N, C-alpha and C positions, 0 to 999 in steps of 0.2 A: 504494500499500500504506499502511496506517496502523498505528500501534503505540499501545498503552496499557500503562502500567506499573501492574500491580495493586497497590493500597494495602495489600492483606491479605498477599501472599506475596512482594512486590517483583519478581516475575517479568514479563517482557514478553509481551504478547499481540499477535499480528498478525492484520490482516484487510484485505480489498479494500473492505469496507463502510464507509460513512460514517455510517449510521443503523441504527436497530433494536436489539434486544436483543443484548448482548455479554457473554458468560460467559468468565470466565478458565479456560483449558484446564488450568491448573496446580492450582487450588485450587476451582474450580467456584463462585466468588464472582461476583455480577452486577457487571459494570463499565460498564453502560450509561450512568450518569452521569459517568463519569470522562472527562475531556478526552483526545481522542487527538492524536497528532502524526504528520503525514504523513511518510513516509519515502521516500527515492529509491534505487533500486537502480542499478548501474552501467549497465544497459541503458537505463533512462529517461534517464540523463545523456548517454549516447552518442547516443541518438536526438535529444535536444534540441540537442546541438552540431552534429549533422548538418543539422538544419533551420536553425539560425542561419547556418552556412556558405553554405547554398543561398540564403538571403535576402539575405546580405550579398554574394554573388557578382554580383547584378543591379544 
C-alpha cells in the first residue's frame, strides 16, 4: 500500500498502485507527480516475521 500527502489539502491518499494518474479523493487535485511513501500494515509485518522465522529455522 502506498500513501501520498496532498500538498493542496494536506490529507492522505492511499493506493496499491505505484504508477498512473493519482487524484486526491478529498480535493480532486492531481497527485500524479507527488512522491509516494510505501506503508506497511500489521498483516504485512506479521507475514514477513513468519517468513523470517521459517528461513532462520533451517
